[in-house]
Steps between C-alpha positions, in 0.01 A plus 500: 500500500629854403415803713631855482635703797485867467735701725478875501817684377636845434642552159750773429646586158719771362790573266847532657851584377755230578863571550735221400871517552775303661564618861841521655616197699686467820801388305490819284491731801768299691742515199441880463567553870818289472654706217384826655775458753792400269524435128485117446545258219237242391722213625545674841116558526421146411743370773380753765132424436547117434306544175536361149695739265204510251267612776742788604559604132124516438427701814791738434393548137154594598626750770724659222194537270339698765811725556545369858840333419790621302841351387836594647824397314828470642828313435374189687187474276129604503306561814143620555381765742187666596427813303418836664119428451540140651688631803243772549213261499667255747599798729153640510333157533307565183350229274701412188336634178215298355371547148208264438272466183135564546214340328105514560308205621131457576451318827189369667465306828236375738499497890291211607297627786466193727862439563683784333686300230605701205512359140559638162161540330578276202561216747144493647145468347308806577119564497311804541204521752241524215638196320509310834138577562419377150673179542332439834158559330591244232531241777860459511634378844675795651613566862570869558751593780387809718804634688448671839709629790758688287669512162843525342671832534442708200713805581703668235820360642361149504379508150829654373687203667271255328526685167898485517471124569275415223648742236864425551599142404882532488750592773621807311160660449303754705193712466619850405164687445128423502262664251218606735269571217490119419447390861170334580366315803209240455330379807211313361668184345548144614785250457334179376637155621368178355469216738455147331428217727652699791832598319564864422603550130558865441713624786821677401824306575604775750166470703572497872407213732229722667326539177520141402353401838223757462404358160499154640281603786250691293473226245395269796189706568162380358394691175190603674683758701611703184678769731779397730611755758875502596718714699789685342805302561777692325759780601371824659619857440830502681639834395728617788476839648783437749794748461775364275836618625762601247865518590661810349723796552264792597600860452333729754463782240234269339263597769365829375364743751337838448256660252725652249721202518223275377468715198870480428479127555219471246689699251814294546300175455338629180830597359634149566217324335593318176176374346247438780341670804201404708388740765222463758364805693209478723358830406510710182513876404501613141664835576791329690537252216539799267784645709687154467429484124858616390655220690252240345543654150865455528474129587248436230726664232749239595239229426381435852152356551322624812202319665333720776288329768290640787324361794266750652193312629428650847134582404299559192579869495875461529505223230285725285723800535814303417332335200427860370858605555609167318283591211664852490857354505412249225372793276821695571703199384302449202543858387880510563704367206769364732260317736258369261540128450752489780311591809209265592271597795296207641157643562387255773622539856703208644362594840859498642656751744860386372754745326708318269739559204666228277722569213779342290846629431744493221708239691202256489451542878175624627440754785197551731386748751255439789380762747251757610508758212192539271713568193213635282338704767758628744616864499823372652486723803425241772768284653488163308701174522575271214738212450685437166550121452782365276533141615331306205322266733337782690408677174344179377269501813375851389430368151302220666304755710410704190402173321247427786390849508385494128448130434131490556436406142757209506694442187288742316686790672825611303659677798434215746655254247798727450562556879476126563766422232734785613464369862581149383795603301650722774472212754718301264776744515799464723523799731815586715419437854613684821455534862192733473139376443193642333155363480159619382205502739141434380177567698497329844879445496516874625319402818733214571807736430395763740446253773825349436666839515330571828624185642865537368551879563773553762571869454265658246145435367377780254193496291401753239133527383330776284169436685382426847173328512275271700726191433813676634499320837522137359687617196780692670443620847484154677826397329669827606376441854634147502846625387505800762449250783869389463771707659690708245255477216377823352159478335378783267204517263466785243188603317369810324118490477199331664265297277148337518307559828824597680501885580783717624370491855519127482859519366603720798345248743680213327831684520459559879413127543784393286734723703384335826588159342858613401431579129547832329208534269596818314327702227694664220364833410663749270676225317257224413606141512332280220774231528419177674791324671603276793854506651651313785839496659780574248469237220129463406257724316177448309366751237145432384159638380331384811404769746583314816297727720178516313461203267505110500582279226226310344583123514288429189681760285868495620629684206320820607793577746864444394816578676879428524699375795866581496748346744845649468762630759410847612203550240255567776720756673568678181129520411403632847798740494386646163146531637619667822624787288148550384298406810719618804257311742667178390823619665343578840579282784210276603500380864431132524277317755704242700391168654138518349452850658318750252646835577389831372680673219577878497203718378462505114632820339234667302731652235532389144784293371757686318 
């Protein structure tokens, strides 16, 4: 007896561009490293590496074709040495040059929704819901699987990984680009498996044991049931939001502090861009965009493409106002001969409060900036903090964040596809390590970080927040009080404005209460603080978009708040020292409670900060 089992699937299809090229091997890099130290002959290299002469000759010949090795002649014969380019790549820890060939390929795959198995569409028999219903009406014996309690992850990242596995069939191939215009997702189709006398006939060879067991179990049900309910038994969405530390050498000057300094940093980054910039600003202002136009025009004249994103979504009025500003900026770009066709403004809000910049450079490396500055809204007068990231692994994390911010349409979103591929390529690069560490913080990781800082602080615990709101106590004050309980720890929280239901009188009461608990809660006045930061002791600082004293991260949308933690000798001391020059109250001595006693601080001074 023959019965059909119908299992629901997702089917995704698109056209991709495949890069094919021979990658460099460990042998190639080891030989290049050997001759970068002293010129060496083929015989000596073969002996040193214990490799056949033919293999060494082939490797050196290829290195010479890419101008990484050159010949040196002397009275004793011919030797080979690393060229200036080869030595430079090795010294900087950069990848060796790769020049693959590209070709287009139409790819289609299905994700089986009961166990999460993935198959090329050509290897399975598919049937639409309408055709399945017609087959049932004709009297064919069909058992339909109904999946409940979950489904396979269908995130942009998950589908890109599946696409790469299906589209690339050789070790030297990889997906280079995805044509988003051709991407399509179908969720009304079924994978049909014939079962003859209890034996499945149409399962692909790479079907997993879970799927095979499911088919056998469903085939054992009586035909009268028609619909068989099963629980999803495959992998769940396991995207990690835990901070990924990257060992590097961090320069303190890459923490940008101040208002005008942010504009200088922005101009410097735009001047370094080679062909690509992606910028995310929470809010927009068409007039301020116009003041930045000369800088943007100069980049576009060099061939740079600029994607502008915004995230304002506090309420309908705020979103509508920024959408109007977005339309004005888009009109400005269309009317300008330098910007037309180079500047692309995304008209839908991402809903994110993050402030990000990502760009490529002539060297092939990418740079990123993460911080508090609304690049397309700020008048650059308030005190802002941003961090420029140069480690390619950390920059890859920024690309991933942008991918998730815009990837709501899956593989049909060009920018999400590009960011995912950029992030993948940057992760593969070899970066020179160091004793310093940087890591990106997403969403609730901020809460864990400030609790950790409160627990670890031995001398200093300083929080900067633009706003003071109703969530300030769990968000920052409690952590400051916990740190201040330990002898010798100075706890300071800075803010500029109150927000929400909190009024100025409430802020004064909170300042008095905090003072009694050993915490200096201080308000900046003449010089506003828009930057959001956390610094403790000498070596640790966080720069972020999150208002520690007025907002909390949304666990369902972790990409709405993004920050950077930096651990490097003296980096926190330098940041606080630079801020002390702007906000003198940071330099004031703060008496500390001892042995659990909460003393009273000196009365607050009611004069504006210089």
